Steps between C-alpha positions, in 0.01 A plus 500: 500500500293189450713204619415303186597775257842572360426861415690644207709228336870579495651181355383157397651177374339202330623154596417176324335213683542161339193425299506843338336713769638845583572610855510879537705674766365852550671763718340832582675832549638562846293749696512669842337269755245659738696372803830640369764364265414377148311195374522310173211266416552193282298205378565173319207414274462156347610277786244338727491758779558826307742618769483870595722690741613852576837532677610829651843661504655826611481635145360407158817316394507278809129415470552403134808289583312321778209434265734347240662278764161389631389417146816294446452312827134435421561378144798277579325342802163454329407144399546601136837659568634206701391266220676730246170542315549880476736655245592843371628524144529120501725492809439386859665822626198729540711813539388595851734538798462309826615581851808345655430149612282425198776508236495121478153529341643676195557281194 
């Protein structure tokens, strides 16, 4: 799999960036990783770096859960997230989980 490609999109969410721009969170379907386990690629489009990652887990559910947590950590720690410039449905809570230790980032 090309490291800059999501593959088949599984889920996506649009966030609002102040000023009217849309930030898209795109998550691909989990798939068997060539080195074992499962991977779940994700990308945030519309922020400055267009972050892409592909965590692996022991099964498809764990790889998806890790991807969602990584997305939450990335969004809430981004410059836009820390400045509360990102919203979802008009709220600062973007609806993504974070790992323990990062709960204080949640609105």
